N, C-alpha and C positions, 0 to 999 in steps of 0.2 A: 649479207646481201641488203642493199639499200632499197627500202620500200619506194616504188614508183607508182604514182597515181595514174590511172588509165585515162586517156583522152579519147573522146568519140567525135568523129566528124559530124556535120549536119546530116549527111546522107545516112550514117549509121543510126542516128537518133530518129530520123524519119521512118527508117525501116522497122525499128523496134516499136515505135508508136503504132505503125500499121499492123504489126503482128498482135499487139495488145488489143487493138480495136477488133480485129478479126476473131480473136479468142473470146472476147466479151460478147460479140454478136452470136457466136455459136452457143455460148451458155444461155443467152436469152432465148434463142430459137428452141433449144432443148426444153427449157422451162415451159415455153408456150405449148409445145407438143404434149408434154406430160400433163399440163393443165387441161387441155381440151380432150385428151384421151381419157382422163379420169374425172371429167366434169360432173358426171352423174354421181360418182362416189363422193366427190367433194361436197356437192350440194346436199346430198343425203346426210353426210356427217355434220354439216353446218346446221341442218334442220334439227337433228337430234340434239346437238349441243344447245341451240338457242330455244328449242321448243316452239319454233314458229310454224312448223308444219308437221304432218304425219309422216313417220318413217315406214309406215305399213304400205305394202303394195297390194292393189287389188289383183287377185289371181284366180280367174274362173276355173283353173285346173286343180286348185286345192281341194282335196277330198276330205270327207268326214274322218276317215281313218288316219289322215295325216295331221288333223287338228288336235290341239290340246285344250281348247276352250270353245264353248258354244253358247250362244244366246238364242233361245227359241221363243218366238211370238206365236202362241197357240191361237188358232182361229176360233175365238169364242164369240163371234158376232159383234154386237154392239156392247163390248166389254173390254176387259184387259186381263191377260195372264201371260207372265214371262217366266220361263224356266232358264236358269243359268247354271252351267255345269263346267267343272274343271277338275282334273285329277281324281275322278270318281266321286266328287262331292258336289252337292247341289243346293241352290236356294230358289225360292219362288217369290215372285212379286205379284200379288193379286191372283185371283182365281176365276175371274169371269162371273157371269150371272148364274142363277140357279138351274137354268135349262142346260147348262154346259158342265155341271158338276161331274156327271158320270164320264163324260169325255175327257176331262182333265185327269181324273183318277186313272182311267184306262191308259191315257198317254203316258203318265208317270210310270205305271207298272210295266207297260210294254217296253219302255226305254231303261229299265233297270234302276229306277229311282226308288230305292227301298227306305231311304231316310233323307230328310232335309236338314241341312245345317241351320238354315235361316228361313223364316217365312215372314215376309213383309206385307202388311196391309196398308195400301197407300192412304185410303180414307174409307168411310163406312157406307158408301153407296152400294146398292144391290149388285150392280153389274161389275163390281170389283171384289166383293167379299163373300157373296153367296156361295160361289164355287169353292171357297176355302173351307166351308163347313164340312163337306164330305172329305176333303183332304185331311183335316185335323182328326177325323174319326177313322181314317184308314191308314195313314202313313205317319210313322214317328217323326216328330219335329223337335230339334234340340232347343231352338230359341225362336220366339215370336216377337217381332217388333211392331208396336202399334202406334198410331197417331194419338196425341195426348188430348182427347176430348171424348165425349159420349154422344150417342145418337138415340133419339126416341123413336126407333123403328123396330118392326118385328124381325127383320133380318139381322139387325145388330144384336138383339136379345138372343137369337138362335146362335149367332157366331160366338158370342161371349159364353154361352152355355157349352158349346162344343169345345171352346178353349179351356174351360174349367175342368173338363173331363180328360183333356190331353195332358200327357206328362211332359210339358215343355216349360222352359224358363220364359217368363213374360217380362218384356222391357218396353218402356215408352221411348219413342224416338227423340233424339236430341240433336240439334244442329251442331255439326263439327265432330260427331262421333264416327269412329271407323270400325270396321269388322273385316276379318279375313277368313278365307277358306280356299284350299286347293290352288294357291297362287293368285287368287282373286282378292282385290282390295275394294271394299265397299265404303265410300265416303258419303256421309249424310250432309248434303248441301243445304237442306232446309227441313226443319221439323216444326209442325204446327203447335201452337200453344192453346188453341181453342178460341182465341180472341178474334180470329179472322172473320171478316164480315160475311164472306161467301164460303159455303161448305167446300166447294171445289178447291179453294185456296188453303184448305186444312190438310193438304197432302204432304206426304214424306217424299222429298226429292232426293234421288240418289245419283251418284256417279260411280259406275262400275268400271274397274280397270284391271286389265290383265296384260302384262308386258307393255307393248306400245299401243294396244287397243283400249279404247275407253268409250263409254256410252252413258249419256245423261237420260234419266227416266224421271218424268215429272208427274205421272198419274194424270189427274184432271186439273192440275194447277193452271191458273189463268194469269192474266196480265199483271195483276197486283203482285203475285209471287215472283213472276219473272223480273219485275222491276226491283224487288228486294235482292234477288240474286245478282242482278246487274250492278247494283250499288254496293254489294258486299265486298267486292274486290277479289273474290275467289276466281280461279281459272275455270272457265266454262268450256274451253277448247276440248273437242271430242271427235271421235271417229264416227260415232252413230248417235242418233237422237230418236228416242221413242216419243213420237209426236204427242204433245199434251192434249188431253180431252178429246181424243179421237179425231183430231184435226179441226176442232171448233175454231171459229173466227175469234173467240175470246182468248185464245192461247196462241203461242208461236208468233209473237210480235217480231217485226223486222229487226229491231235492235238485239233481241234475244238470239235469233238465228245467226245474225252477223257475229255475235260474240262467241257462239259455239263453233261456227265454221264446220259443221258436220259434213262428211262425205256422203253418208246415206241416212235416210229417214225411214222409220218403220211406223206405219199407222194401223192400229187395231180398230176396225170399223165394220159394222154390219152392212150387208148389201142392201141398197134401196132403203136405208133407215129413214125414219120420220123426221130426223133432225137436220137432214141435208149435210151430214158429215161425210167426208171432210169438206170444209168450206173452200170455195174457189179462192178466197183471199189468202188462206193458209197455203194452198197448193202453189199459188202464184209467188208467194214469198219464198217458198222452198225452191221453186224453179229459178227464180231470179238470183238465188245464191248458189245455183249449180249443184243442188243436192239431188242425188238419185233416190227416188221414192219407191217404196214397196208398201203394199197395203193388203190386208187380209181378205177384203171383199173381192179382190181380183187375183191375188196370188196365193190365197190359202195360207197354210202354215209357212212361216218365214224363219229360216235358221241362218244365223251369222256364225261362221266358224273361222278360227284363226290360229296361227302359231306365232312364233316370235317375230316374223317379218312379213307375213302375208295374211290376207283374209279373203273370204268368199261369201257370197250370199246365195243360199239355196232356197228355192220356193217349191211349194207343193205343185204349183202350176207347171213349173219347169220339169217336174218329174213325171207329169202326165203326158199322154199322147198329144201331139200338136192338134190344137182345136180349130185353127184357122190357117189356111194356106197363105193368103195375103189379103190386104185391104183392097177392095175393088177399085177405088179411086187413087190408090197409091198412098204413100206416107210423105209428109213434109219433114225434111231433115234440117236440123240446125247444126251446121258444121263447126260452129264455135262452141256451143254447149254440149255437142254430141248427144242430142236427144231427138227422138222422132215423134211426130204428132199426127193426129187425124187432120184432114184438110180443113174441117170446120172448127178446129180448136182455136180458142181465143189467143193462146200463146203462139200458134202457128202464124197468125196474122201479124204478129209483132216482129217477126224475124226479118232482118235486113236482107235485101236482095243478094248482097255479096256473101251472105252466110246461108242462104236458102237453097235447097235442092229437093227435087221430087224423085222419089224412089218407088219402084213397083216390086221390090224384093219383099219377101214375107218377114214378119216381125222377128222370127228366130234367126234369120240370116243377118238382119240388121243388128241384133244383139251380139251375134258372133263377131261383127265388124267393130264392136265397141260402142254402139249407140245404146242409149237407155230410153225406155218408154216414158213419155210424159205422164206425170202424176195427175194432171188435170183432166185429160181426155181418156186416159188409160187405153191406149191403142192396142 
């Protein structure tokens, strides 16, 4: 049989071209539908790959029983004490002042902390290490990490005496060193060498990571240390920030906050303290960066719990009976930042009219709607 080449008329070619275009259009339409239906999943995957955003979701329904990691800021007044636990293992960063020593020990025992894998002393100020003296004499500690300098104070001498009596490995902090326990990674972002001009800048700065959650802890470190960290090139991106030096104006510089991009900030501060902490400038910087603020003077103990994909913040205040029905003059809402303020708050006066709303709902209802209380006026 002789091969015969097929010939198409113009009409046939036009019909074929039309069918091809229709088929291509259907493919494009299907692709668009799939894209928009899965937009959130795609964006989340991109953030995980690029590291440009947190893959954790804030879930107020997450309970302690469902969590496999917890960071607790104990309410030690004008001091600092952080307990971090995962998989039945624990570390402590600072222990508050001497007046809170028995409270810290009692808290550890009540929560089944019978041994500490690590104990970090940020620096040697009384309000950070005095409470650790009782801990060292009461609870076994495997390793103690100290800042590399000495202090000529009574509390330092007592602390070192208690340390000599404890059966613990002693190590001096070093920048770049890492430690692990219970699925937690502890990265030392900065360790003092004793040459720092200000004692507050002789702090051990840590980044605690568990899965997708991370937290930067700076102790009392001030602007000079923050500048060193910014210039180091290391990643400061984190989910949470333990606000430096109790919210002092000498810490938490705008560039430092912008580099970390934390979603939440935890401030350990005494009520009506003589230093005026936290400073309005610090609170304003956090607010301008849309950071949700929690503070011990208004919230009591603060606990951050998380699993692989979600985290929640639990406060002692939220666990108590409601203390106020509503603010008499209502609250000022910022529908862009999703925060609410007292009417007299400085931040409330800066809200643009298109984002501003007055609400007479009580604070608990507003929180359930997704609004967060302003850290400046603490409504």
